Structure formats: structure tokens, C-alpha cells
C-alpha positions, 0 to 999 in steps of 0.5 A: 499500501502507497500511504496518502503522506508519499503520494501528497510528498510526491504530488507536491507542486513544488516539483511539477514534472513528478507531480505529473508523473505521478498523477498520470502514472500512478493515480491513473488520471488522463491528460484532460484531467484539470489537474493533470493540465495545470502540473504538466503546464507547470513543468518548464516554469518551475523546478528541475526542467525550468532549471535546466531550460534556463541553462541553454544559450542561443543554439537551444543547447548547452555548453557548445564550447566542446560538443553535445556530447561533452563535457559530461554530464553538462553539455546537450546530451545528458540534459535532453536525456534527463528532459525526455523523463520529465514530461516534456514533449516537442509540443514546446517550441523551445523543447523542439528546438533543443531536440533539433540541436541535439538530433543534428549532433547525433546522425546515424548512417542510413538516417537515424539517430545516435551516430558520431560524426561519421555516422557511426553508432554506439549502441548506448548512445542510439538507445538513449536517444531513440528512447528520449526521441519517442518521449518527446514526441517523435515516435513517428519520425523516420529517424527513430524508426531507423534508429530501432532498426539499426537497434535490431540489426546489431543486437547480439544474436544470443540477445543483448547488446555490446557497448564499445566492443566489450562483450554484451552485457547488462550495462547495455540496458539502452535499446530495451529502455528504447523498445519500452518507450515505443508503442507495442502496436508499432512493433514489427515481428522483428522488434518483437523477437529482438526484445524477447532474446535481450530480455531473457539476457537479462532475466538469466541473470537475474538483473545482476548476476554477471562476473564478480558480485558488483556492489554500484548495480545495487545502489539506486541513483539518478540520473540514469544516463547510460549507468546500469543499476538493478532498478534500471533493470527493473523498471525496463523489464517490468515496462515490457511486460516481464513482471511475473517472471521469476527470475525477478525475485532477486531485484523484487526483494532488493526493492523491497528491502531498500524501501524506507519505514515511511514509504519512500526510497534514498537516492544512493547515488549519481553516478554509481560506476565513478566510485567503482571500476572506472575509480582508477581510471578517472584518477588517472585522466582527472579532466576527464571525471564526470560533474553530476548533473544533479537533482536530488541529494545522495543518502536522502528521500528521492522522489525520482527513485520513490515514482520508479519505485511505485511504478514497478511495484504496481506492475508487478500487482503490489 
């Protein structure tokens, strides 16, 4: 059960993006509901989205002195990924302008999204851009369809993806997230087969079993950018309809254990891997150490983590 106090906290107008998503995703209110309309209208005016939008320059992007990708995590790519989580769409002309600036910086050969300057795609970038573009309202755009086709074409035949040549792994979740955002009614048979194989890869590993035990995967974090944790895996797999699969038992038990006595969940970290397997690399390359794009404070109750956790539990019937 979700206490009224937790729902009131999530629906506090202080953060209209969370209020809007709670009203629609947990309360089940339609887009025409007056409270939903008011909350959605406030998203670009107050709170996290408003602060991010205020940081743009005349191009509609952020930190253009280097690229759309660098510096991490203050440049255009990362800001847009977060904005795509906050309920904004291309219906807002300013958001549409930033989307087009972002898309232009990541052309994928063949007309898709997520490539580098030569049009070469990397799984994490293509998956992230496709997911965000769909959320922004570009689901009918041919660039999105081409990106999804590329994800199907480049997937491991056994299921899942590899990013930057490291072999298929749990960190490569972004492709599944793109299909989770894409309406099921628009899936092609090849999409469904690709998703089923990839989901099987994650489920067989119970969302956390790959190589030696890796504690950062049990740290719930936001923004997700391209980092993985068990909460990320649960959100994607349950949104794809695998909530009743027994192989999610460990992950769901972890989710329940991390719930606070007051019914909320903490933010464990901004970027869990920075102090994990990549710590030595960043120690040797201090100029490349990322600056967190922080919305909330680690170690404190998190509206974003709590909303995600409750949405997952709702999908599995709790």
C-alpha cells in the first residue's frame, strides 16, 4: 500500500514534473484531467526542468564550447536525456528547437539518431536517443524507426547488446529501454524477437549476476544516463511485461528491502560507477572526471527513485 503522505509528497507542486507523472502513472488520471493539465503546464516554468532549460544558450543547446556530448554531464546530450524523463514534449516550441539541435549533433548512417560525426553508432547512444525522442513525441519520425532498426540489426544473436566492444553485458540496457518507450502496436516481428532475446539475457542473470559481485549495481541512482543498476533493470523489464517472471525475485526483494519505513526510497548515488570499476581510470584522467547533473541529494529521500519504485511495484501487482 502507498500511504497518502507519500503520494502527497510526490504530488507536491514544488516539483511539477513528478506531480504530473504521479497523477498520470500512479493515480491513473487522463491527460484531460484539470490537475494533470495544470501540472504539465508548470513543468517548464518551475523545478528541475525549468532550471535545466534556463541553462541553454542561443542555439538551444548546452556547453557548446566542446560538443553535444562533452563535458559530461553538463552538455546537451545529458541535459536532454533528463528532460525526456520530466514530461516535456515537442509540443513546446523551445523543447522542439533543443531536440533538433541535439539530433543534428548525433547523425546515424542511414538516417537514424545516435551516431558520431562519421555516422557510426554506439549502442548506448542510439538507445538513449531513440528512447528520449519517442518520449519527446517523435515516435512517427523516420529517424526513430531507423534507430530502432539499427538496434535490431546490431543486437547479439543470443540476445542483448555490446557497447564499445566490451561484449554483451547488463550495462547495455538502453536498447531495451527504447523499445519499452515505443508503442507495442508499432512493433515489427523483428522488434518483438529482438526484445524477447534481450529480455531473456537480463532475466537469466536475474538483473545482477554477471562476473564477480558488483555492489554499484545495487545502488539506486539518478540521472541514469547510461549507467546501470537493478532499479534500471526492473523498470525496463517490468515495463515490457515481464513483471511476473520468477527470475526477477532477487531484484524485487532488493527493491522492497531498500524501502524506508516512511514508504519512500533514498537516492543512493548520482553516478554509482564513478567510484567503482572506473575509479582508477578517473584517478589517472582527472580532467575527464564527470560533473554530476544533480537533481537530488544522495542519501536522502528521492522523488524520482520513489516514483520509479512505486511504478514497478504497481506493474507487479503490489
